[in-house]
N, CA, C and O atoms as CSV, one atom per row, in Angstrom:
chain,resi,resn,atom,element,x,y,z
A,1,MET,N,N,-3.687,-14.304,-29.187
A,1,MET,CA,C,-2.318,-14.275,-29.109
A,1,MET,C,C,-1.646,-13.863,-30.536
A,1,MET,O,O,-0.540,-13.331,-30.624
A,2,ALA,N,N,-2.423,-14.167,-31.556
A,2,ALA,CA,C,-1.898,-13.864,-32.911
A,2,ALA,C,C,-1.648,-12.278,-33.078
A,2,ALA,O,O,-0.734,-11.829,-33.770
A,3,GLY,N,N,-2.535,-11.513,-32.390
A,3,GLY,CA,C,-2.260,-10.079,-32.531
A,3,GLY,C,C,-0.940,-9.642,-31.887
A,3,GLY,O,O,-0.214,-8.803,-32.422
A,4,LEU,N,N,-0.650,-10.244,-30.707
A,4,LEU,CA,C,0.649,-9.934,-30.109
A,4,LEU,C,C,1.808,-10.405,-30.940
A,4,LEU,O,O,2.831,-9.728,-31.035
A,5,MET,N,N,1.644,-11.640,-31.582
A,5,MET,CA,C,2.687,-12.168,-32.358
A,5,MET,C,C,2.948,-11.290,-33.577
A,5,MET,O,O,4.111,-11.140,-33.952
A,6,HIS,N,N,1.973,-10.720,-34.199
A,6,HIS,CA,C,2.109,-9.784,-35.317
A,6,HIS,C,C,2.759,-8.504,-34.830
A,6,HIS,O,O,3.521,-7.923,-35.603
A,7,LEU,N,N,2.541,-8.031,-33.674
A,7,LEU,CA,C,3.155,-6.838,-33.148
A,7,LEU,C,C,4.669,-6.982,-33.005
A,7,LEU,O,O,5.384,-5.994,-33.173
A,8,VAL,N,N,5.156,-8.113,-32.716
A,8,VAL,CA,C,6.591,-8.421,-32.601
A,8,VAL,C,C,7.191,-9.014,-33.856
A,8,VAL,O,O,8.340,-9.456,-33.852
A,9,GLY,N,N,6.394,-9.027,-34.967
A,9,GLY,CA,C,6.935,-9.397,-36.191
A,9,GLY,C,C,7.034,-10.919,-36.478
A,9,GLY,O,O,7.836,-11.378,-37.291
A,10,LEU,N,N,6.154,-11.682,-35.747
A,10,LEU,CA,C,6.089,-13.038,-35.931
A,10,LEU,C,C,4.755,-13.551,-36.371
A,10,LEU,O,O,3.738,-12.978,-35.980
A,11,PRO,N,N,4.686,-14.668,-37.216
A,11,PRO,CA,C,3.377,-15.208,-37.664
A,11,PRO,C,C,2.627,-15.766,-36.458
A,11,PRO,O,O,3.245,-16.127,-35.456
A,12,GLY,N,N,1.317,-15.838,-36.545
A,12,GLY,CA,C,0.549,-16.378,-35.427
A,12,GLY,C,C,0.914,-17.854,-35.020
A,12,GLY,O,O,0.739,-18.248,-33.867
A,13,GLU,N,N,1.431,-18.658,-36.021
A,13,GLU,CA,C,1.917,-19.935,-35.796
A,13,GLU,C,C,3.067,-20.017,-34.848
A,13,GLU,O,O,3.288,-21.077,-34.262
A,14,ALA,N,N,3.812,-18.968,-34.663
A,14,ALA,CA,C,4.959,-18.912,-33.743
A,14,ALA,C,C,4.469,-18.868,-32.301
A,14,ALA,O,O,5.322,-18.949,-31.416
A,15,ALA,N,N,3.218,-18.752,-31.981
A,15,ALA,CA,C,2.795,-18.722,-30.553
A,15,ALA,C,C,3.046,-20.028,-30.013
A,15,ALA,O,O,3.452,-20.045,-28.851
A,16,LEU,N,N,2.887,-21.174,-30.627
A,16,LEU,CA,C,3.008,-22.482,-29.985
A,16,LEU,C,C,4.546,-22.578,-29.580
A,16,LEU,O,O,4.777,-22.845,-28.400
A,17,PRO,N,N,5.500,-22.407,-30.351
A,17,PRO,CA,C,6.823,-22.519,-29.855
A,17,PRO,C,C,7.192,-21.542,-28.686
A,17,PRO,O,O,7.917,-21.893,-27.755
A,18,LEU,N,N,6.657,-20.328,-28.795
A,18,LEU,CA,C,6.930,-19.371,-27.685
A,18,LEU,C,C,6.277,-19.859,-26.359
A,18,LEU,O,O,6.882,-19.703,-25.298
A,19,VAL,N,N,5.080,-20.433,-26.400
A,19,VAL,CA,C,4.426,-20.911,-25.152
A,19,VAL,C,C,5.174,-22.060,-24.729
A,19,VAL,O,O,5.395,-22.203,-23.527
A,20,MET,N,N,5.618,-22.947,-25.616
A,20,MET,CA,C,6.410,-24.188,-25.186
A,20,MET,C,C,7.786,-23.784,-24.558
A,20,MET,O,O,8.305,-24.417,-23.638
A,21,GLY,N,N,8.302,-22.728,-25.111
A,21,GLY,CA,C,9.561,-22.256,-24.429
A,21,GLY,C,C,9.312,-21.565,-23.019
A,21,GLY,O,O,10.092,-21.686,-22.074
A,22,TYR,N,N,8.202,-20.868,-22.988
A,22,TYR,CA,C,7.800,-20.283,-21.661
A,22,TYR,C,C,7.639,-21.366,-20.589
A,22,TYR,O,O,8.200,-21.280,-19.496
A,23,PHE,N,N,6.850,-22.391,-20.943
A,23,PHE,CA,C,6.442,-23.409,-20.012
A,23,PHE,C,C,7.362,-24.671,-19.848
A,23,PHE,O,O,7.531,-25.209,-18.754
A,24,LEU,N,N,7.939,-25.102,-21.001
A,24,LEU,CA,C,8.784,-26.174,-20.909
A,24,LEU,C,C,10.288,-25.865,-20.840
A,24,LEU,O,O,10.900,-25.808,-19.773
A,25,ASN,N,N,10.855,-25.665,-22.071
A,25,ASN,CA,C,12.254,-25.171,-22.150
A,25,ASN,C,C,12.606,-24.725,-23.448
A,25,ASN,O,O,11.772,-24.720,-24.354
A,26,ILE,N,N,13.807,-24.340,-23.614
A,26,ILE,CA,C,14.188,-23.673,-24.946
A,26,ILE,C,C,14.343,-24.822,-26.022
A,26,ILE,O,O,14.150,-24.564,-27.210
A,27,TYR,N,N,14.681,-26.046,-25.616
A,27,TYR,CA,C,14.814,-26.979,-26.716
A,27,TYR,C,C,13.499,-27.465,-27.272
A,27,TYR,O,O,13.453,-27.865,-28.435
A,28,ALA,N,N,12.376,-27.450,-26.468
A,28,ALA,CA,C,11.073,-27.702,-27.000
A,28,ALA,C,C,10.669,-26.653,-28.014
A,28,ALA,O,O,10.114,-26.947,-29.073
A,29,ALA,N,N,10.993,-25.328,-27.621
A,29,ALA,CA,C,10.664,-24.222,-28.543
A,29,ALA,C,C,11.441,-24.430,-29.807
A,29,ALA,O,O,10.861,-24.244,-30.877
A,30,ILE,N,N,12.718,-24.803,-29.786
A,30,ILE,CA,C,13.459,-24.977,-30.954
A,30,ILE,C,C,12.855,-26.101,-31.766
A,30,ILE,O,O,12.751,-25.973,-32.986
A,31,GLY,N,N,12.464,-27.162,-31.165
A,31,GLY,CA,C,11.935,-28.190,-32.011
A,31,GLY,C,C,10.622,-27.828,-32.678
A,31,GLY,O,O,10.286,-28.345,-33.743
A,32,ALA,N,N,9.903,-26.955,-32.055
A,32,ALA,CA,C,8.659,-26.547,-32.624
A,32,ALA,C,C,8.782,-25.373,-33.643
A,32,ALA,O,O,7.859,-25.081,-34.403
A,33,LEU,N,N,9.895,-24.763,-33.615
A,33,LEU,CA,C,10.195,-23.641,-34.472
A,33,LEU,C,C,10.666,-24.180,-35.829
A,33,LEU,O,O,10.334,-23.550,-36.832
A,34,LEU,N,N,11.411,-25.289,-35.952
A,34,LEU,CA,C,12.089,-25.719,-37.151
A,34,LEU,C,C,11.093,-25.899,-38.280
A,34,LEU,O,O,11.354,-25.417,-39.382
A,35,PRO,N,N,9.970,-26.561,-38.070
A,35,PRO,CA,C,9.107,-26.913,-39.268
A,35,PRO,C,C,8.321,-25.559,-39.789
A,35,PRO,O,O,7.672,-25.567,-40.835
A,36,LEU,N,N,8.445,-24.421,-38.965
A,36,LEU,CA,C,7.757,-23.235,-39.412
A,36,LEU,C,C,8.350,-22.458,-40.491
A,36,LEU,O,O,7.674,-21.624,-41.094
A,37,GLY,N,N,9.677,-22.698,-40.796
A,37,GLY,CA,C,10.367,-21.987,-41.826
A,37,GLY,C,C,10.468,-20.624,-41.594
A,37,GLY,O,O,10.205,-19.884,-42.542
A,38,LEU,N,N,10.799,-20.127,-40.518
A,38,LEU,CA,C,10.861,-18.618,-40.208
A,38,LEU,C,C,12.103,-18.152,-40.799
A,38,LEU,O,O,13.048,-18.891,-41.074
A,39,THR,N,N,12.062,-16.758,-41.003
A,39,THR,CA,C,13.231,-16.000,-41.498
A,39,THR,C,C,14.293,-15.847,-40.477
A,39,THR,O,O,14.055,-16.180,-39.316
A,40,ALA,N,N,15.450,-15.368,-40.820
A,40,ALA,CA,C,16.555,-15.124,-39.747
A,40,ALA,C,C,16.063,-14.121,-38.694
A,40,ALA,O,O,16.256,-14.243,-37.484
A,41,LYS,N,N,15.374,-13.069,-39.321
A,41,LYS,CA,C,14.840,-11.927,-38.447
A,41,LYS,C,C,13.803,-12.589,-37.387
A,41,LYS,O,O,13.898,-12.320,-36.189
A,42,GLN,N,N,12.903,-13.383,-37.840
A,42,GLN,CA,C,11.878,-13.957,-36.981
A,42,GLN,C,C,12.510,-14.840,-35.912
A,42,GLN,O,O,12.089,-14.875,-34.755
A,43,ILE,N,N,13.564,-15.566,-36.370
A,43,ILE,CA,C,14.209,-16.491,-35.368
A,43,ILE,C,C,14.942,-15.631,-34.351
A,43,ILE,O,O,14.948,-15.984,-33.172
A,44,SER,N,N,15.528,-14.581,-34.718
A,44,SER,CA,C,16.206,-13.684,-33.824
A,44,SER,C,C,15.158,-13.033,-32.782
A,44,SER,O,O,15.420,-12.863,-31.591
A,45,ILE,N,N,13.975,-12.706,-33.378
A,45,ILE,CA,C,12.968,-12.166,-32.485
A,45,ILE,C,C,12.572,-13.153,-31.500
A,45,ILE,O,O,12.461,-12.811,-30.323
A,46,MET,N,N,12.335,-14.419,-31.891
A,46,MET,CA,C,11.914,-15.472,-30.993
A,46,MET,C,C,13.038,-15.761,-29.983
A,46,MET,O,O,12.761,-15.967,-28.801
A,47,ALA,N,N,14.253,-15.776,-30.418
A,47,ALA,CA,C,15.440,-16.039,-29.505
A,47,ALA,C,C,15.490,-14.928,-28.391
A,47,ALA,O,O,15.673,-15.239,-27.214
A,48,ALA,N,N,15.329,-13.675,-28.779
A,48,ALA,CA,C,15.344,-12.628,-27.866
A,48,ALA,C,C,14.263,-12.804,-26.850
A,48,ALA,O,O,14.540,-12.683,-25.657
A,49,MET,N,N,13.068,-13.080,-27.240
A,49,MET,CA,C,11.922,-13.275,-26.289
A,49,MET,C,C,12.117,-14.440,-25.376
A,49,MET,O,O,11.806,-14.349,-24.189
A,50,LEU,N,N,12.621,-15.534,-25.886
A,50,LEU,CA,C,12.880,-16.780,-24.961
A,50,LEU,C,C,14.067,-16.455,-24.085
A,50,LEU,O,O,14.139,-16.986,-22.978
A,51,LEU,N,N,14.948,-15.669,-24.475
A,51,LEU,CA,C,16.165,-15.300,-23.632
A,51,LEU,C,C,15.688,-14.658,-22.322
A,51,LEU,O,O,16.274,-14.845,-21.256
A,52,MET,N,N,14.646,-13.928,-22.451
A,52,MET,CA,C,14.150,-13.100,-21.228
A,52,MET,C,C,13.231,-14.114,-20.407
A,52,MET,O,O,13.228,-14.036,-19.179
A,53,ALA,N,N,12.584,-14.904,-20.957
A,53,ALA,CA,C,11.553,-15.771,-20.225
A,53,ALA,C,C,11.486,-17.111,-20.881
A,53,ALA,O,O,10.938,-17.298,-21.967
A,54,HIS,N,N,12.115,-18.101,-20.113
A,54,HIS,CA,C,11.978,-19.448,-20.553
A,54,HIS,C,C,11.933,-20.426,-19.286
A,54,HIS,O,O,12.470,-20.100,-18.228
A,55,SER,N,N,11.294,-21.582,-19.445
A,55,SER,CA,C,11.327,-22.558,-18.357
A,55,SER,C,C,10.698,-21.894,-17.145
A,55,SER,O,O,11.197,-22.089,-16.037
A,56,LEU,N,N,9.658,-21.142,-17.289
A,56,LEU,CA,C,9.109,-20.299,-16.212
A,56,LEU,C,C,8.675,-21.142,-15.033
A,56,LEU,O,O,9.048,-20.766,-13.922
A,57,PRO,N,N,7.947,-22.218,-15.129
A,57,PRO,CA,C,7.484,-22.915,-13.912
A,57,PRO,C,C,8.658,-23.392,-13.056
A,57,PRO,O,O,8.636,-23.280,-11.830
A,58,MET,N,N,9.707,-23.938,-13.741
A,58,MET,CA,C,10.832,-24.440,-12.942
A,58,MET,C,C,11.583,-23.324,-12.270
A,58,MET,O,O,11.917,-23.440,-11.090
A,59,GLU,N,N,11.865,-22.243,-12.973
A,59,GLU,CA,C,12.742,-21.175,-12.565
A,59,GLU,C,C,11.893,-20.417,-11.503
A,59,GLU,O,O,12.464,-19.983,-10.503
A,60,LEU,N,N,10.644,-20.252,-11.663
A,60,LEU,CA,C,9.786,-19.520,-10.560
A,60,LEU,C,C,9.757,-20.290,-9.270
A,60,LEU,O,O,9.784,-19.711,-8.184
A,61,ALA,N,N,9.704,-21.583,-9.390
A,61,ALA,CA,C,9.700,-22.473,-8.195
A,61,ALA,C,C,10.934,-22.393,-7.500
A,61,ALA,O,O,10.917,-22.376,-6.269
A,62,VAL,N,N,12.076,-22.338,-8.171
A,62,VAL,CA,C,13.329,-22.192,-7.510
A,62,VAL,C,C,13.481,-20.789,-6.945
A,62,VAL,O,O,14.043,-20.687,-5.854
A,63,ASN,N,N,13.055,-19.721,-7.549
A,63,ASN,CA,C,13.101,-18.396,-7.084
A,63,ASN,C,C,12.188,-18.224,-5.829
A,63,ASN,O,O,12.490,-17.453,-4.917
A,64,LYS,N,N,11.069,-18.975,-5.832
A,64,LYS,CA,C,10.120,-18.860,-4.634
A,64,LYS,C,C,10.851,-19.306,-3.371
A,64,LYS,O,O,10.737,-18.727,-2.291
A,65,LYS,N,N,11.602,-20.367,-3.589
A,65,LYS,CA,C,12.301,-20.858,-2.388
A,65,LYS,C,C,13.466,-19.992,-1.839
A,65,LYS,O,O,14.017,-20.203,-0.759
A,66,THR,N,N,13.773,-19.011,-2.687
A,66,THR,CA,C,14.758,-18.069,-2.129
A,66,THR,C,C,13.994,-16.816,-1.624
A,66,THR,O,O,14.660,-15.878,-1.186
A,67,GLY,N,N,12.775,-16.746,-1.653
A,67,GLY,CA,C,12.016,-15.611,-0.998
A,67,GLY,C,C,11.675,-14.485,-1.883
A,67,GLY,O,O,11.255,-13.417,-1.438
A,68,VAL,N,N,11.867,-14.740,-3.227
A,68,VAL,CA,C,11.510,-13.630,-4.179
A,68,VAL,C,C,9.982,-13.760,-4.437
A,68,VAL,O,O,9.387,-14.837,-4.474
A,69,LYS,N,N,9.444,-12.594,-4.602
A,69,LYS,CA,C,7.981,-12.498,-4.964
A,69,LYS,C,C,7.742,-12.999,-6.403
A,69,LYS,O,O,8.087,-12.296,-7.352
A,70,VAL,N,N,7.180,-14.155,-6.576
A,70,VAL,CA,C,6.986,-14.790,-7.798
A,70,VAL,C,C,6.178,-14.009,-8.816
A,70,VAL,O,O,6.557,-13.907,-9.983
A,71,LYS,N,N,5.054,-13.457,-8.360
A,71,LYS,CA,C,4.202,-12.782,-9.305
A,71,LYS,C,C,4.835,-11.555,-9.951
A,71,LYS,O,O,4.620,-11.228,-11.118
A,72,GLY,N,N,5.640,-10.894,-9.097
A,72,GLY,CA,C,6.278,-9.718,-9.634
A,72,GLY,C,C,7.471,-10.100,-10.644
A,72,GLY,O,O,7.722,-9.414,-11.635
A,73,LEU,N,N,8.117,-11.156,-10.327
A,73,LEU,CA,C,9.153,-11.679,-11.133
A,73,LEU,C,C,8.579,-12.168,-12.488
A,73,LEU,O,O,9.118,-11.862,-13.552
A,74,LEU,N,N,7.570,-12.867,-12.420
A,74,LEU,CA,C,6.780,-13.410,-13.631
A,74,LEU,C,C,6.370,-12.237,-14.511
A,74,LEU,O,O,6.570,-12.225,-15.726
A,75,LEU,N,N,5.794,-11.265,-13.843
A,75,LEU,CA,C,5.421,-10.041,-14.720
A,75,LEU,C,C,6.538,-9.314,-15.377
A,75,LEU,O,O,6.408,-8.843,-16.507
A,76,VAL,N,N,7.640,-9.216,-14.685
A,76,VAL,CA,C,8.866,-8.456,-15.169
A,76,VAL,C,C,9.406,-9.280,-16.279
A,76,VAL,O,O,9.733,-8.674,-17.299
A,77,ARG,N,N,9.551,-10.583,-16.237
A,77,ARG,CA,C,10.087,-11.410,-17.297
A,77,ARG,C,C,9.239,-11.412,-18.513
A,77,ARG,O,O,9.748,-11.326,-19.631
A,78,LEU,N,N,7.896,-11.513,-18.320
A,78,LEU,CA,C,7.049,-11.480,-19.462
A,78,LEU,C,C,7.095,-10.153,-20.200
A,78,LEU,O,O,7.148,-10.081,-21.428
A,79,VAL,N,N,7.072,-9.104,-19.382
A,79,VAL,CA,C,7.174,-7.729,-20.014
A,79,VAL,C,C,8.381,-7.555,-20.707
A,79,VAL,O,O,8.321,-7.012,-21.810
A,80,LEU,N,N,9.624,-7.967,-20.197
A,80,LEU,CA,C,10.847,-7.881,-20.816
A,80,LEU,C,C,10.903,-8.659,-22.051
A,80,LEU,O,O,11.501,-8.211,-23.030
A,81,SER,N,N,10.246,-9.934,-22.074
A,81,SER,CA,C,10.168,-10.785,-23.241
A,81,SER,C,C,9.543,-10.181,-24.372
A,81,SER,O,O,10.061,-10.253,-25.486
A,82,VAL,N,N,8.340,-9.521,-24.140
A,82,VAL,CA,C,7.584,-8.862,-25.207
A,82,VAL,C,C,8.362,-7.569,-25.674
A,82,VAL,O,O,8.412,-7.260,-26.864
A,83,THR,N,N,8.950,-6.850,-24.707
A,83,THR,CA,C,9.683,-5.611,-25.020
A,83,THR,C,C,10.915,-6.073,-25.829
A,83,THR,O,O,11.201,-5.406,-26.823
A,84,SER,N,N,11.592,-7.025,-25.544
A,84,SER,CA,C,12.772,-7.403,-26.356
A,84,SER,C,C,12.379,-7.816,-27.773
A,84,SER,O,O,13.109,-7.565,-28.732
A,85,GLY,N,N,11.168,-8.479,-27.891
A,85,GLY,CA,C,10.706,-8.785,-29.251
A,85,GLY,C,C,10.346,-7.693,-30.035
A,85,GLY,O,O,10.658,-7.662,-31.225
A,86,LEU,N,N,9.636,-6.665,-29.425
A,86,LEU,CA,C,9.354,-5.444,-30.149
A,86,LEU,C,C,10.686,-4.706,-30.585
A,86,LEU,O,O,10.812,-4.278,-31.733
A,87,LEU,N,N,11.598,-4.584,-29.702
A,87,LEU,CA,C,12.882,-3.955,-29.995
A,87,LEU,C,C,13.681,-4.579,-31.111
A,87,LEU,O,O,14.174,-3.878,-31.995
A,88,VAL,N,N,13.817,-5.912,-31.080
A,88,VAL,CA,C,14.495,-6.612,-32.134
A,88,VAL,C,C,13.781,-6.388,-33.373
A,88,VAL,O,O,14.457,-6.137,-34.371
A,89,ASN,N,N,12.464,-6.442,-33.470
A,89,ASN,CA,C,11.647,-6.274,-34.720
A,89,ASN,C,C,11.876,-4.876,-35.255
A,89,ASN,O,O,12.015,-4.671,-36.461
A,90,TRP,N,N,11.913,-3.922,-34.345
A,90,TRP,CA,C,12.092,-2.535,-34.818
A,90,TRP,C,C,13.524,-2.291,-35.292
A,90,TRP,O,O,13.710,-1.548,-36.256
A,91,LEU,N,N,14.520,-2.866,-34.678
A,91,LEU,CA,C,15.880,-2.656,-35.041
A,91,LEU,C,C,16.306,-3.384,-36.354
A,91,LEU,O,O,17.113,-2.911,-37.154
A,92,MET,N,N,15.695,-4.553,-36.487
A,92,MET,CA,C,16.100,-5.328,-37.698
A,92,MET,C,C,15.115,-4.915,-38.814
A,92,MET,O,O,15.215,-5.406,-39.938
């Protein structure tokens, strides 16, 4: 996962807050981000990535009840998350 993190301009240690945001919620990710001492650019990258995909188990369960294909939605959200991280890293 460290290789992916470096592609989007984040240190390998930022993988834990990202995974926490994906599986728990944004507040867990923020709590894990604070001690890392990230730059404003790195925090912006993380925020963009978590904006696209956060609290996935809960949100996918709700979407499943509406009849949405969960696997496709999960793939789209994760791809958008990584793409937004790459884009913010490139633009800043």
